[in-house]
C-alpha positions as CSV (number, residue, x, y, z in Angstrom):
1,X,32.1,220.2,174.1
2,X,35.0,217.7,174.4
3,X,34.8,214.9,172.0
4,X,37.0,211.7,171.2
5,X,37.1,210.2,167.9
6,X,37.4,206.4,167.8
7,X,39.3,205.8,164.5
8,X,38.6,202.1,164.1
9,X,35.0,202.2,165.4
10,X,34.3,205.1,162.9
11,X,32.4,207.2,165.4
12,X,32.8,210.3,167.7
13,X,32.3,210.1,171.5
14,X,31.1,212.9,173.7
15,X,33.6,212.9,176.6
16,X,31.6,215.5,178.5
17,X,29.2,213.0,179.4
18,X,29.8,211.0,182.6
19,X,29.0,207.3,182.2
20,X,29.9,205.9,185.5
21,X,29.8,206.9,189.3
22,X,32.2,207.0,192.2
23,X,32.7,203.6,193.9
24,X,31.4,201.8,190.6
25,X,33.4,198.8,189.4
26,X,34.6,198.7,185.9
27,X,36.6,196.3,183.8
28,X,39.7,196.6,181.3
29,X,38.8,194.6,178.2
30,X,41.4,193.3,175.7
31,X,44.5,192.8,177.8
32,X,44.5,191.8,181.4
33,X,40.7,192.0,182.0
34,X,41.6,193.5,185.4
35,X,38.7,195.1,187.4
36,X,39.0,198.7,188.8
37,X,37.0,200.8,191.1
38,X,36.3,204.5,190.4
39,X,37.5,206.5,193.5
40,X,37.2,210.0,192.0
41,X,35.7,211.8,189.0
42,X,36.9,215.2,187.8
43,X,35.6,217.4,185.0
44,X,37.3,220.2,183.1
45,X,37.2,221.8,179.6
46,X,38.7,218.6,178.1
47,X,36.0,216.4,179.5
48,X,35.4,213.8,182.3
49,X,38.3,212.1,183.9
50,X,38.1,209.0,186.0
51,X,40.5,208.1,188.7
52,X,40.7,204.3,189.2
53,X,42.4,201.8,191.5
54,X,43.2,198.3,190.3
55,X,41.6,195.8,192.6
56,X,44.4,193.1,192.2
57,X,47.6,195.1,192.5
58,X,46.4,198.4,194.0
59,X,47.8,200.5,191.2
60,X,46.4,203.9,190.3
61,X,45.0,204.5,186.8
62,X,43.4,207.5,184.9
63,X,40.8,206.9,182.2
64,X,38.9,209.6,180.0
65,X,36.6,207.2,178.5
66,X,34.4,204.4,179.9
67,X,31.7,202.8,177.8
68,X,29.1,200.2,178.3
69,X,29.8,196.6,177.2
70,X,27.1,196.9,174.5
71,X,29.3,199.5,172.9
72,X,32.4,197.6,173.1
73,X,34.8,198.0,170.3
74,X,38.4,197.0,170.9
75,X,40.6,197.4,173.9
76,X,39.3,199.8,176.6
77,X,37.6,200.4,179.9
78,X,33.9,199.2,180.0
79,X,31.2,198.7,182.5
80,X,28.4,196.1,182.3
81,X,25.1,198.1,182.2
82,X,23.2,194.8,182.9
83,X,25.1,194.0,186.1
84,X,26.3,197.4,187.6
85,X,28.5,196.8,190.6
86,X,29.5,199.1,193.5
87,X,32.0,198.8,196.2
88,X,31.0,200.1,199.6
89,X,32.6,203.4,200.3
90,X,34.5,202.1,203.3
91,X,36.2,199.4,201.3
92,X,37.1,202.0,198.6
93,X,38.6,204.1,201.2
94,X,40.6,201.2,202.7
95,X,41.8,200.4,198.9
96,X,42.8,204.0,198.6
97,X,45.0,203.8,201.7
98,X,46.6,200.7,200.5
99,X,47.2,202.1,196.9
100,X,48.8,205.2,198.4
101,X,51.0,203.2,200.6
102,X,52.2,201.0,197.6
103,X,52.8,204.1,195.5
104,X,54.9,205.8,198.3
105,X,56.9,202.6,198.8
106,X,57.6,202.4,195.1
107,X,58.8,206.1,195.1
108,X,61.1,205.5,198.1
109,X,62.5,202.4,196.4
110,X,63.1,204.4,193.1
111,X,64.7,207.2,195.1
112,X,67.0,204.7,196.8
113,X,67.8,203.1,193.6
114,X,68.7,206.4,191.9
115,X,70.9,207.3,194.9
116,X,72.7,203.9,194.6
117,X,73.1,204.3,190.9
118,X,74.6,207.8,191.3
119,X,77.1,206.5,194.0
120,X,78.2,203.7,191.6
121,X,78.5,206.3,188.8
122,X,80.8,208.5,190.9
123,X,83.2,205.5,191.2
124,X,82.9,204.8,187.4
125,X,83.5,208.5,186.4
126,X,86.8,208.5,188.4
127,X,87.9,205.3,187.1
128,X,87.2,206.3,183.4
129,X,88.9,209.7,183.9
130,X,92.1,207.9,185.3
131,X,92.1,205.0,182.7
132,X,90.6,206.4,179.6
133,X,93.6,207.6,177.7
134,X,93.5,210.7,175.4
135,X,94.3,208.7,172.3
136,X,91.5,206.2,172.9
137,X,88.9,206.3,169.9
138,X,86.4,203.6,171.1
139,X,85.3,201.2,173.8
140,X,85.2,197.5,173.2
141,X,82.1,196.4,175.2
142,X,80.1,193.3,175.7
143,X,76.4,193.3,176.3
144,X,74.0,190.4,177.5
145,X,70.8,190.6,175.5
146,X,67.5,189.3,176.7
147,X,65.0,188.4,174.0
148,X,61.6,190.2,174.5
149,X,60.2,189.3,171.1
150,X,56.6,188.2,170.5
151,X,56.5,186.1,167.3
152,X,52.6,185.9,167.4
153,X,52.4,189.7,167.0
154,X,55.6,190.0,164.7
155,X,57.2,192.1,167.5
156,X,61.0,191.7,167.7
157,X,63.0,193.5,170.3
158,X,65.6,192.8,173.1
159,X,66.8,194.4,176.3
160,X,70.4,194.8,177.5
161,X,70.6,193.1,180.9
162,X,74.3,193.8,181.4
163,X,77.1,195.7,179.9
164,X,80.9,194.9,180.5
165,X,83.9,196.9,179.4
166,X,86.5,194.7,177.6
167,X,89.0,197.2,176.5
168,X,89.9,200.4,174.5
169,X,90.8,200.9,170.8
170,X,92.8,203.7,169.2
171,X,90.6,203.6,166.1
172,X,86.9,203.7,165.2
173,X,87.0,201.0,162.5
174,X,84.8,198.0,163.0
175,X,87.1,195.0,162.9
176,X,85.9,191.7,164.0
177,X,89.4,190.3,164.6
178,X,89.9,193.0,167.1
179,X,86.6,192.3,168.9
180,X,87.7,188.5,169.1
181,X,90.9,189.5,170.7
182,X,89.0,191.0,173.7
183,X,86.5,188.2,173.9
184,X,88.7,186.0,176.1
185,X,88.9,188.8,178.7
186,X,85.4,187.7,180.1
187,X,84.1,184.2,180.8
188,X,80.7,185.3,179.1
189,X,82.3,185.9,175.9
190,X,85.1,183.4,175.8
191,X,83.1,181.4,173.0
192,X,83.4,184.5,170.7
193,X,87.3,184.4,170.7
194,X,87.3,181.7,168.0
195,X,86.6,182.7,164.4
196,X,83.0,181.9,163.3
197,X,81.7,183.6,160.3
198,X,78.1,183.2,161.5
199,X,79.0,185.4,164.6
200,X,79.9,188.3,162.4
201,X,77.0,190.6,161.8
202,X,77.1,193.8,159.6
203,X,74.0,195.7,160.0
204,X,75.0,199.2,159.3
205,X,71.8,200.2,157.6
206,X,68.6,202.0,158.7
207,X,67.0,200.2,161.7
208,X,70.1,197.8,161.7
209,X,72.1,196.9,164.9
210,X,75.4,197.9,163.6
211,X,78.5,195.7,163.6
212,X,78.5,193.2,166.4
213,X,80.0,189.9,167.2
214,X,77.8,187.2,168.7
215,X,75.1,184.5,168.0
216,X,72.1,187.1,167.8
217,X,71.2,190.6,168.7
218,X,68.3,189.2,170.6
219,X,69.8,186.9,173.1
220,X,73.1,186.0,174.7
221,X,76.4,187.9,174.8
222,X,77.5,190.2,171.9
223,X,80.6,192.4,171.5
224,X,80.5,195.7,169.8
225,X,82.7,198.8,169.4
226,X,81.3,202.0,170.9
227,X,83.2,205.1,169.2
228,X,84.2,208.0,171.5
229,X,83.0,211.3,169.9
230,X,83.3,213.3,173.1
231,X,85.3,212.1,176.2
232,X,82.7,213.7,178.6
233,X,79.8,211.9,177.0
234,X,81.5,208.5,176.9
235,X,82.4,208.8,180.6
236,X,78.8,209.7,181.5
237,X,77.5,206.9,179.2
238,X,79.6,204.2,180.8
239,X,80.1,205.6,184.4
240,X,77.6,203.1,185.8
241,X,79.2,200.1,184.0
242,X,82.6,201.2,185.0
243,X,81.6,201.6,188.7
244,X,80.1,198.2,189.0
245,X,82.2,195.5,190.7
246,X,81.7,193.2,187.6
247,X,81.7,196.0,184.9
248,X,85.4,195.9,183.9
249,X,87.4,193.0,182.4
250,X,90.4,194.4,180.7
251,X,92.6,191.3,181.1
252,X,96.3,191.5,180.2
253,X,97.7,193.8,177.5
254,X,96.8,192.2,174.1
255,X,99.8,190.4,172.6
256,X,100.1,189.0,169.1
257,X,100.3,185.2,168.9
258,X,103.9,184.2,168.4
259,X,105.6,180.7,168.2
260,X,107.5,179.8,171.4
261,X,111.1,179.1,170.9
262,X,112.9,176.5,172.8
263,X,114.9,179.2,174.8
264,X,111.4,180.4,176.1
265,X,110.4,177.0,177.5
266,X,111.3,177.7,181.0
267,X,111.7,175.1,183.9
268,X,108.2,174.7,185.5
269,X,109.0,171.7,187.7
270,X,108.6,173.7,190.9
271,X,105.5,175.4,189.9
272,X,102.0,174.1,190.2
273,X,99.3,174.4,187.4
274,X,95.9,173.1,186.6
275,X,94.1,173.2,183.3
276,X,90.4,172.8,182.9
277,X,87.8,172.8,180.2
278,X,86.3,176.3,180.6
279,X,83.9,176.4,177.7
280,X,83.1,174.5,174.5
281,X,86.1,176.2,172.8
282,X,88.3,177.4,175.6
283,X,90.5,176.1,178.5
284,X,91.6,177.8,181.6
285,X,95.0,177.7,183.2
286,X,95.2,178.2,187.0
287,X,98.1,178.1,189.4
288,X,101.6,179.7,189.8
289,X,101.3,181.7,186.6
290,X,103.0,185.0,187.8
291,X,106.6,183.9,187.0
292,X,105.6,183.0,183.4
293,X,103.0,185.6,182.7
294,X,105.0,187.1,179.7
295,X,105.3,183.6,178.2
296,X,101.6,183.0,178.5
297,X,100.8,186.3,177.1
298,X,103.0,185.7,174.2
299,X,101.2,182.4,173.5
300,X,98.0,184.4,173.1
301,X,96.6,183.8,176.6
302,X,94.2,186.2,178.3
303,X,94.6,186.9,181.9
304,X,91.4,187.4,183.9
305,X,91.3,188.0,187.7
306,X,87.8,186.8,188.2
307,X,87.3,183.5,186.4
308,X,84.8,181.0,188.0
309,X,86.6,178.0,189.5
310,X,85.8,175.6,192.4
311,X,82.7,177.4,193.3
312,X,84.4,180.9,193.6
313,X,86.4,183.5,191.7
314,X,90.1,182.8,190.9
315,X,92.6,184.4,188.7
316,X,93.7,182.6,185.6
317,X,94.5,182.5,181.9
318,X,92.0,181.7,179.1
319,X,93.3,180.0,176.1
320,X,91.7,178.4,172.8
321,X,91.5,174.7,173.2
322,X,93.8,174.5,170.1
323,X,96.6,175.6,172.5
324,X,96.2,172.6,174.9
325,X,99.1,170.5,173.4
326,X,101.4,173.5,173.3
327,X,100.6,174.3,177.0
328,X,101.3,170.7,177.9
329,X,104.8,170.9,176.3
330,X,105.8,174.3,177.4
331,X,104.7,173.9,181.0
332,X,106.1,170.3,181.4
333,X,102.7,169.3,182.9
334,X,103.7,165.6,183.1
335,X,105.8,166.6,186.0
336,X,103.2,168.7,187.8
337,X,101.3,166.8,190.5
338,X,98.2,169.1,190.6
339,X,97.6,168.8,186.8
340,X,94.3,167.1,186.0
């Protein structure tokens, strides 16, 4: 005899006993209160198994226990013994056809998505094999977090919506200043380039989120270091990210900030530039920057080929707003007609 013990109800249920019939309508109590119809019933050594179809979204479900509402205790599948409902057999058959079609369409979509992801991974694997140097010890990545917490139930969690590769490191040490250097490579993390003690999170303890740079581990962009323990596993783990069109933002080679001497202040009268406020703490420089790229890099600028500008994507340089006056002086912007 098959039995199921309901812990919170403090009783044991005989699951060999069939409680409802084919074509009977039952209801899920405790969550969505959705209604289902029983389209098939099977019995084996483990008891009775009810095959159900959701009347609203045509999804298939399986249930091993359906009780009467008079025995209701907690979340579960129930039937109203005082108002037993049945659906005509022809309607159940039509519902079954719709549910099958929906399931097949979902499987086809999942198969196509798996094929698409694998095609992206092929591109990503090749890029990583070509660009991940043998002396690289870690990846610097940015992740966009979506908050999926439910404060009413004390449930706290987040989901990663997007991952971007910002650069590589030759050591595994968690250093926030290093993370900040890579923040300007990507418009989503530009605001993390400026020092802010509140953005430095050290959670290397049980159930902690490790070291990460950002406002919160539950929402918005964060930056973290991902150590490379085996090259093959790292390539596989980040193959999809590296294969996506917007998955890599390495920028220019990181240069230490150095003061600009008078000899480095070149003639920019024949070049055109535009400086715009890019974020709360950053500015962006667009225009004829190629002839002075080394100068801009030495000033601490970060080149990005895909900055958002004038409704599209345009190459440019990201600087801290503290560099505005220095840029004005170096680039002689009072002589440039396109400056605004």
